[in-house]
C-alpha positions in Angstrom: 116.0 122.1 137.4 114.8 118.7 136.2 117.4 116.8 134.2 116.7 116.3 130.3 115.1 113.1 129.5 115.7 110.5 126.6 112.2 111.9 125.4 113.4 115.6 125.2 116.4 114.4 123.2 114.4 112.4 120.7 112.1 115.3 120.2 115.1 117.4 119.1 116.7 114.5 116.9 119.7 114.4 119.0 120.4 110.4 119.1 124.0 110.6 118.4 125.9 107.5 116.8 124.9 105.4 119.7 126.0 102.2 121.3 125.4 100.6 117.9 128.2 102.7 116.4 131.1 100.2 116.4 134.3 102.2 116.8 137.2 101.9 114.4 140.1 100.1 116.1 143.0 102.5 115.9 146.5 100.9 116.4 148.3 102.9 119.1 150.9 101.9 121.6 149.6 100.4 124.9 151.4 101.4 128.1 153.9 99.1 129.5 152.9 96.6 132.4 154.6 98.8 134.9 152.7 101.8 133.9 149.3 100.0 133.9 149.9 98.8 137.3 150.5 102.3 138.7 147.5 103.7 137.3 145.2 103.5 140.5 148.1 104.8 142.6 148.5 107.7 140.1 144.7 108.4 140.3 144.8 108.4 144.1 148.1 110.7 144.2 147.0 113.2 141.7 143.3 113.2 143.0 141.9 113.0 139.5 140.5 110.3 137.2 140.3 111.1 133.5 137.1 109.8 132.0 136.4 109.7 128.4 132.8 109.6 127.0 130.8 109.8 123.8 127.6 111.7 124.0 124.5 109.4 123.9 121.6 110.3 125.9 120.3 109.2 128.5 123.7 107.7 129.3 125.7 110.8 128.8 123.9 114.2 128.1 125.7 117.2 127.2 123.9 120.7 127.8 125.0 122.6 124.5 124.7 125.9 126.5 126.4 125.0 129.7 128.7 122.3 128.2 128.0 120.3 131.3 127.5 116.6 131.6 124.4 114.7 132.8 123.0 111.2 132.4 122.9 108.2 134.3 126.3 106.9 133.3 127.8 110.4 134.4 126.1 110.1 137.7 127.5 106.7 138.2 131.0 107.9 137.4 130.7 110.9 139.6 129.5 108.7 142.4 132.6 106.4 142.1 134.9 109.5 142.1 133.2 110.6 145.2 133.9 107.3 146.9 137.4 107.3 145.7 137.7 111.0 146.9 139.1 112.0 143.4 137.8 114.6 140.9 136.5 113.5 137.5 138.4 115.0 134.7 136.1 114.8 131.5 137.7 113.8 128.1 135.2 114.1 125.2 135.7 111.4 122.4 133.2 109.6 120.0 132.8 106.2 118.7 135.8 106.2 116.5 138.3 107.7 119.1 137.6 106.4 122.7 139.8 103.3 122.2 142.6 105.6 121.1 142.1 107.9 124.2 142.5 105.0 126.4 145.6 103.6 124.6 147.2 106.9 124.4 146.7 107.6 128.3 144.5 110.5 127.6 141.9 108.9 129.8 142.0 106.2 132.5 138.5 104.8 131.9 135.7 105.0 129.3 132.1 105.4 130.2 130.6 105.4 126.7 127.7 103.0 126.1 129.7 100.4 124.5 129.1 96.8 123.0 131.5 94.5 124.5 132.7 92.8 121.3 135.4 90.2 120.7 137.1 92.5 118.3 137.3 95.5 120.8 138.4 93.1 123.6 141.5 92.8 121.8 142.5 96.4 122.4 140.6 97.2 125.7 139.5 95.4 128.9 135.7 95.5 129.6 133.7 95.8 133.0 130.9 93.3 133.7 127.9 94.4 131.8 126.0 97.3 133.2 122.9 97.0 130.9 121.8 95.1 128.0 120.4 96.3 124.7 118.4 94.5 122.2 118.3 94.9 118.5 115.0 95.5 116.6 114.4 96.4 113.0 112.1 99.2 112.1 110.1 98.9 108.9 108.1 101.4 107.1 104.4 101.0 107.5 103.1 98.5 104.7 105.9 96.0 105.3 104.2 94.2 108.4 104.2 90.5 108.1 104.8 87.2 109.8 108.5 87.4 109.8 110.6 84.7 111.5 114.1 86.3 110.6 115.8 89.3 109.0 116.6 87.4 105.8 112.8 87.2 105.1 113.1 90.7 103.7 116.4 90.1 101.8 114.7 91.1 98.4 115.9 93.3 95.5 113.0 95.7 96.1 114.2 96.4 99.7 116.5 99.2 100.9 118.1 99.0 104.2 119.6 102.2 105.8 122.8 101.7 108.2 125.5 103.9 109.8 129.1 103.0 108.4 131.1 101.6 111.2 128.0 100.6 113.1 127.6 97.1 114.6 124.1 96.5 113.4 125.2 97.7 109.8 128.0 94.9 110.0 125.4 92.4 111.0 122.9 93.5 108.3 125.7 93.2 105.7 126.3 89.5 106.6 122.7 88.7 106.5 121.5 90.5 103.3 122.8 89.6 100.0 120.1 90.9 97.6 118.5 93.9 99.2 120.0 97.5 98.5 122.0 99.0 101.6 122.3 102.5 102.0 125.2 103.5 104.2 125.3 106.9 106.0 128.7 108.4 107.0 130.2 107.3 110.3 129.0 109.3 113.3 125.6 110.0 111.7 123.0 110.0 114.6 120.1 107.3 114.7 117.6 109.8 114.1 118.8 110.3 110.6 118.4 106.6 110.0 114.9 106.3 111.3 113.7 109.5 109.4 114.8 107.8 106.1 112.5 105.1 106.9 109.7 107.3 107.9 110.1 109.5 104.8 110.1 106.4 102.5 113.6 106.7 101.4 114.5 103.4 103.0 112.3 100.4 104.0 114.5 99.1 107.2 116.7 100.2 109.9 118.2 97.9 112.4 119.1 99.7 115.7 118.5 99.6 119.5 115.2 98.3 120.5 115.2 100.9 123.4 115.7 103.8 121.1 113.4 102.4 118.4 110.3 102.3 121.1 111.0 105.8 121.9 111.0 107.1 118.4 107.9 105.2 117.7 106.2 107.0 120.5 107.2 110.2 119.4 106.3 109.5 115.7 103.0 107.2 116.2 102.1 105.3 112.8 105.4 106.3 111.1 107.4 102.9 111.9 106.4 99.5 112.7 108.6 96.8 114.6 109.6 93.8 112.5 109.4 91.5 115.6 107.4 91.6 118.9 110.7 91.2 120.9 114.3 92.1 120.2 116.0 89.6 118.4 119.5 89.9 119.9 120.8 91.0 123.1 124.1 93.0 123.6 126.0 93.6 126.9 127.0 97.2 127.4 130.1 97.8 129.3 132.7 100.3 130.5 136.4 99.9 129.5 139.9 100.5 130.6 143.2 100.2 129.0 144.1 96.6 128.1 146.1 94.9 130.9 145.2 97.9 133.5 144.1 95.0 135.8 144.1 96.9 139.2 142.0 99.7 137.9 139.6 97.0 136.1 139.1 95.2 139.4 138.4 98.6 141.2 135.7 99.3 138.6 134.1 96.1 138.9 133.9 96.4 142.6 132.4 99.9 142.4 129.8 99.1 139.7 128.9 96.0 141.6 128.3 98.1 144.8 126.1 100.6 142.9 124.0 97.8 141.5 123.8 96.0 144.8 122.4 99.4 146.5 119.9 99.8 143.7 121.7 103.3 142.6 121.9 102.4 139.1 118.2 102.2 138.9 117.9 105.4 140.8 120.2 107.2 138.4 118.4 105.9 135.4 114.9 106.8 136.6 116.3 110.6 137.0 116.6 110.7 133.3 113.7 108.7 132.4 115.6 105.6 131.5 114.3 102.0 131.3 116.9 99.5 130.4 117.3 95.7 130.6 119.7 94.7 133.4 122.1 91.6 134.1 120.0 89.2 136.3 122.2 87.3 138.8 122.0 83.6 138.9 120.9 83.4 142.4 120.0 80.2 144.0 118.4 80.0 147.5 119.7 77.5 149.9 116.2 77.1 151.2 115.4 75.3 148.0 118.4 72.7 148.0 117.1 70.5 151.0 
C-alpha cells in the first residue's frame, strides 16, 4: 500500500504543531556523566533503542487506524536501528515534552523535526542538520505589495495569527509593535492558522515555506506569499541528551552515511517530500593547480 503523502495530510488539515512549534524547556535532571557514556552500550545489550517523536508529516506520520508510524524520519531511524541490529521502541511526545522525555531517560534520541536553537542547545545536543526549512509569510489576498521586510506591514489595521510557543511567533513578536497579534493555543496545528488567514479573520501567518506552498496548492487563490523566496533558513536536527557524546557521535556517523548513499532523498520521495538539504563545501583538487 502506498504511503500517505504530505498532500494527503494537508487535505485533511492534519498539520500538527510542526517544527515551528518551539518546545517549552522543562527543567528536569540530566543523567550523570557515567550514565551518559553507557547509553550506546546499554542500547547494544538490551537490543532496543528508545526513540521519541512528534507527529509532523511527512517526517513522522501516524496512521490513526493502525497506530503505525511512517514518514521519512521514521524510515531513517528504522534503517539506523537495522544497521545497529537493535529494535526501535517508539515513545510519542510533542513539541512541549520531547526535551523532558530525553532528560528523564524515557528516550535515547529524538527524531522530531526540530529547529536547533541556541536556547534548546542548553538542554540537549543536536546532530548535524538533516534538512533546512525556510520561513515565509502568508497573506490574505489584497495585501500583495513590493515588500522588503516583514515590518513593512507593522500597522494597526493588520492582524497576525501565531501559535503560542512557536519560534515564528516569537520572531513576529519581536518585529511587530503596532499590529494586533492573535495567539492560538500551544499545540494548535498550522492548518488552523492558515484557515484564519484564508477566512479573513487574520491578515498574516508566518510559518514554514514548504508547508505554505503545499497549502497554497490545495487552496488556490486563498493565500499569497509576501516574498518570492523564504526570508530565513533554519536547520532541522535530531537530538540526544546533553552530554551523551558517544550516542551523538554514532548518530552523526549514521546520518552522514544515509546522506552519502542518497537514502535520505529516497526515503523523502516515498512520502512526496521535497526539502532543502545541507550543501557540503566541496573543493576539487583539480581546480587548485
